[in-house]
C-alpha positions as CSV (number, residue, x, y, z in Angstrom):
1,X,-25.6,-2.0,10.4
2,X,-23.9,-2.2,13.8
3,X,-20.1,-2.5,13.6
4,X,-18.3,-5.4,15.2
5,X,-15.9,-3.5,17.6
6,X,-13.8,-6.6,18.3
7,X,-13.2,-7.2,14.6
8,X,-12.3,-3.5,14.1
9,X,-9.8,-3.7,16.9
10,X,-8.3,-6.9,15.4
11,X,-8.0,-5.2,12.0
12,X,-6.2,-2.2,13.6
13,X,-3.8,-4.5,15.4
14,X,-3.0,-6.6,12.3
15,X,-2.7,-3.6,9.9
16,X,-0.7,-1.4,12.3
17,X,2.4,-0.3,10.4
18,X,4.2,0.2,13.7
19,X,3.6,-3.4,14.8
20,X,4.6,-4.7,11.3
21,X,7.8,-2.6,11.3
22,X,8.8,-3.8,14.8
23,X,8.3,-7.4,13.6
24,X,10.5,-6.6,10.6
25,X,13.2,-5.2,12.9
26,X,13.0,-8.4,14.9
27,X,12.7,-10.9,12.0
28,X,15.5,-9.3,9.9
29,X,17.6,-8.3,12.9
30,X,17.8,-4.6,11.9
31,X,17.4,-1.4,13.9
32,X,17.0,1.2,11.2
33,X,13.7,2.8,12.3
34,X,12.5,5.5,14.7
35,X,9.0,5.3,16.3
36,X,6.5,7.8,17.5
37,X,3.8,6.1,19.6
38,X,2.7,8.8,22.0
39,X,3.5,11.9,20.0
40,X,7.2,11.9,21.0
41,X,10.0,10.4,18.9
42,X,12.3,7.9,20.5
43,X,15.8,8.6,19.2
44,X,18.5,6.4,20.6
45,X,21.9,7.9,21.5
46,X,24.3,7.8,18.5
47,X,21.5,7.2,16.0
48,X,22.6,8.5,12.6
49,X,20.3,10.9,10.7
50,X,22.6,11.5,7.8
51,X,20.7,9.5,5.2
52,X,17.3,10.4,3.6
53,X,14.3,9.1,5.6
54,X,10.7,8.3,4.8
55,X,7.9,9.0,7.3
56,X,5.0,6.5,7.3
57,X,1.8,7.1,9.5
58,X,0.7,4.0,11.4
59,X,-2.3,3.8,9.2
60,X,-2.3,5.2,5.6
61,X,-3.6,4.3,2.1
62,X,-1.7,4.1,-1.2
63,X,1.2,6.1,0.2
64,X,-1.0,9.0,1.2
65,X,0.3,11.2,4.1
66,X,3.9,9.8,3.7
67,X,6.7,12.4,3.9
68,X,10.3,12.4,2.6
69,X,13.1,14.1,4.5
70,X,16.1,14.3,2.2
71,X,18.4,16.2,4.7
72,X,19.3,16.1,8.3
73,X,18.1,19.6,9.0
74,X,14.5,19.1,8.0
75,X,14.5,15.7,9.8
76,X,15.8,17.1,13.1
77,X,13.1,19.8,12.9
78,X,10.4,17.2,12.4
79,X,11.7,15.1,15.2
80,X,11.6,18.0,17.6
81,X,7.9,18.6,17.1
82,X,5.3,16.8,19.2
83,X,2.6,15.3,17.0
84,X,-0.7,13.5,17.5
85,X,0.1,11.3,14.5
86,X,1.7,7.9,15.4
87,X,4.1,6.5,12.9
88,X,7.7,5.7,12.1
89,X,10.7,6.9,10.1
90,X,12.8,4.5,8.0
91,X,15.8,5.0,5.7
92,X,14.9,5.8,2.1
93,X,16.7,3.0,0.3
94,X,17.2,3.1,-3.5
95,X,15.0,0.4,-5.2
96,X,15.5,-1.8,-8.2
97,X,12.0,-3.2,-8.2
98,X,8.7,-2.8,-6.3
99,X,6.3,-5.7,-6.1
100,X,3.5,-7.3,-4.0
101,X,2.8,-10.9,-3.2
102,X,-0.9,-11.9,-3.1
103,X,-1.6,-14.6,-0.5
104,X,-4.7,-16.4,0.8
105,X,-4.4,-17.4,4.4
106,X,-6.2,-20.5,5.7
107,X,-6.4,-21.9,9.2
108,X,-3.0,-23.6,9.0
109,X,-1.5,-22.6,5.7
110,X,-0.7,-19.7,3.4
111,X,-1.3,-20.1,-0.4
112,X,0.6,-17.7,-2.7
113,X,-1.7,-16.7,-5.5
114,X,0.2,-14.3,-7.7
115,X,2.9,-11.7,-7.9
116,X,2.2,-8.1,-8.7
117,X,4.8,-5.7,-10.2
118,X,4.1,-2.2,-8.7
119,X,5.1,1.3,-9.6
120,X,5.4,4.2,-7.2
121,X,6.2,7.9,-7.9
122,X,8.9,10.1,-6.4
123,X,6.7,10.7,-3.3
124,X,6.3,7.0,-2.8
125,X,2.6,7.0,-3.7
126,X,1.1,4.1,-5.6
127,X,0.7,4.7,-9.3
128,X,0.0,1.3,-11.0
129,X,0.3,-2.5,-10.7
130,X,0.6,-5.3,-13.2
131,X,0.1,-9.0,-12.6
132,X,3.5,-10.7,-13.0
133,X,4.1,-14.3,-12.1
134,X,7.9,-14.0,-12.5
135,X,8.0,-12.0,-9.3
136,X,7.3,-15.2,-7.4
137,X,10.8,-16.5,-8.2
138,X,12.0,-14.6,-5.1
139,X,13.2,-17.3,-2.7
140,X,11.7,-16.3,0.6
141,X,9.4,-18.2,3.0
142,X,6.5,-15.8,3.2
143,X,4.4,-18.3,5.1
144,X,6.9,-18.5,8.0
145,X,7.2,-14.7,8.0
146,X,3.4,-14.2,8.2
147,X,3.0,-17.0,10.7
148,X,5.5,-15.3,13.0
149,X,3.8,-12.0,12.7
150,X,0.4,-13.4,13.6
151,X,2.0,-15.1,16.6
152,X,3.5,-11.8,17.7
153,X,0.0,-10.2,17.7
154,X,-1.7,-13.1,19.4
155,X,-4.3,-13.2,16.7
156,X,-5.6,-15.7,14.2
157,X,-6.5,-14.7,10.6
158,X,-8.0,-16.3,7.5
159,X,-8.5,-14.4,4.3
160,X,-6.7,-12.2,1.7
161,X,-3.2,-10.8,2.5
162,X,-1.0,-8.7,0.3
163,X,2.7,-8.1,1.2
164,X,4.3,-5.0,-0.3
165,X,8.0,-5.5,-1.0
166,X,11.0,-4.2,-2.9
167,X,14.4,-5.2,-4.1
168,X,17.1,-2.7,-2.9
169,X,20.2,-1.7,-4.8
170,X,22.2,-4.5,-3.2
171,X,19.7,-7.1,-4.6
172,X,18.2,-7.9,-1.3
173,X,14.4,-8.1,-0.6
174,X,12.8,-5.8,1.9
175,X,9.2,-6.0,3.1
176,X,7.4,-2.7,3.5
177,X,4.0,-3.6,4.9
178,X,1.3,-6.3,5.1
179,X,-2.3,-5.6,4.2
180,X,-4.8,-8.0,5.8
181,X,-7.7,-7.2,3.5
182,X,-8.8,-7.2,-0.1
183,X,-6.4,-4.8,-1.8
184,X,-7.0,-3.4,-5.3
185,X,-4.3,-5.7,-6.5
186,X,-6.2,-8.7,-5.2
187,X,-9.4,-7.4,-6.9
188,X,-7.3,-7.1,-10.1
189,X,-6.3,-10.7,-9.7
190,X,-9.9,-11.9,-9.1
191,X,-11.2,-9.9,-12.1
192,X,-8.5,-11.3,-14.4
193,X,-9.2,-14.8,-13.2
194,X,-13.0,-14.5,-13.6
195,X,-13.1,-12.5,-16.8
196,X,-10.1,-14.0,-18.5
197,X,-11.5,-13.2,-22.0
198,X,-10.9,-9.5,-21.3
199,X,-7.3,-10.1,-20.2
200,X,-7.2,-7.2,-17.7
201,X,-3.9,-7.3,-16.0
202,X,-2.9,-3.7,-15.1
203,X,-4.3,-1.4,-12.5
204,X,-3.9,2.3,-12.3
205,X,-4.6,4.8,-9.5
206,X,-5.3,8.5,-9.6
207,X,-6.2,10.8,-6.8
208,X,-9.3,12.8,-7.6
209,X,-8.5,16.1,-5.9
210,X,-11.8,17.8,-6.8
211,X,-13.9,15.3,-5.0
212,X,-15.3,17.0,-1.9
213,X,-17.8,14.3,-0.9
214,X,-19.1,11.0,-1.9
215,X,-21.8,12.4,-4.2
216,X,-19.1,13.7,-6.5
217,X,-18.6,10.2,-7.7
218,X,-21.5,10.7,-10.2
219,X,-19.3,13.3,-11.9
220,X,-16.5,10.8,-12.2
221,X,-18.9,8.1,-13.5
222,X,-20.3,10.4,-16.1
223,X,-16.8,11.3,-17.2
224,X,-15.8,7.7,-17.5
225,X,-18.9,6.9,-19.6
226,X,-18.2,9.9,-21.9
227,X,-14.8,8.3,-22.9
228,X,-16.7,5.3,-24.3
229,X,-13.6,3.1,-24.0
230,X,-14.2,-0.7,-24.2
231,X,-10.6,-1.4,-23.2
232,X,-11.1,0.0,-19.7
233,X,-13.0,-0.7,-16.6
234,X,-13.4,2.1,-14.0
235,X,-13.5,1.4,-10.3
236,X,-14.2,4.2,-7.8
237,X,-12.7,4.0,-4.3
238,X,-12.5,6.2,-1.2
239,X,-11.0,5.4,2.2
240,X,-13.2,6.2,5.1
241,X,-12.4,7.6,8.5
242,X,-13.3,5.9,11.8
243,X,-16.4,8.2,11.9
244,X,-17.6,6.8,8.6
245,X,-16.9,9.9,6.6
246,X,-15.2,9.7,3.1
247,X,-11.7,11.1,2.9
248,X,-9.3,11.5,-0.1
249,X,-11.0,10.0,-3.1
250,X,-9.5,8.3,-6.0
251,X,-10.2,6.3,-9.1
252,X,-8.8,2.9,-10.0
253,X,-9.0,1.8,-13.6
254,X,-8.0,-1.4,-15.4
255,X,-6.2,-1.8,-18.7
256,X,-6.4,-4.7,-21.0
257,X,-3.2,-6.8,-21.7
258,X,-3.5,-6.3,-25.4
259,X,-4.2,-2.6,-25.2
260,X,-1.5,0.0,-25.8
261,X,-3.8,3.0,-25.3
262,X,-3.9,3.2,-21.5
263,X,-1.1,5.8,-21.3
264,X,-3.2,8.3,-23.3
265,X,-6.1,7.6,-21.1
266,X,-3.9,8.2,-18.0
267,X,-3.0,11.6,-19.3
268,X,-6.6,12.5,-19.9
269,X,-7.7,11.5,-16.4
270,X,-4.7,13.4,-14.9
271,X,-5.7,16.6,-16.7
272,X,-9.3,16.3,-15.7
273,X,-8.6,15.7,-12.0
274,X,-5.9,18.2,-11.2
């Protein structure tokens, strides 16, 4: 199947974390981030590097390839190196709550579908997500925010959107990134809505480090079948490079709302994959 290059370019523009962060800086009137667009970091005079910083590539998946710089020494060394990878650095704020907001964009409106309570590990990688309607009590005009971002790109968009957010230690909301696609959280929402009798409401993610190519998925499927667990659904996912080759593979699996056994299963999968 021939790829639509125009759609690919539109997707790259919409999902660029640099463009999203620049919009954040403008929308919330902050200047906390440093950017590398041509392999060279732009560091304004007098910019403080005393706090811990998180590096995010312009394009990444589930927190993969992010780096944490806890001290000024390591950070200055990183800034002094020319790199081919575009991205940005932002202060590593303490968080009270991580969450996502699932949105469906129409031609002239944005419908908020559900909230998603998320969990990240110490490396800021995605671990799990749980559907949680109470998240939507956050008073913020997500429609106005999204409309402004789309106007800044000069593009129109209809379809699924997921906003990754968090509440900082001061109780204020911060927006991390916007995903203009079907995320696994949105798939979780659709599954829970379509198969409500199974009450699936929690999504887990594990990197499968031993997967060298796409054909290794058979090993994972055989492993999941051998567990013979009726309270789980296994989903296999891999991101692909621009050349169409599979990259870091992982497994998503769903836990039932009335099941207390998913923690044991999580340990089993972690042992098998590392």
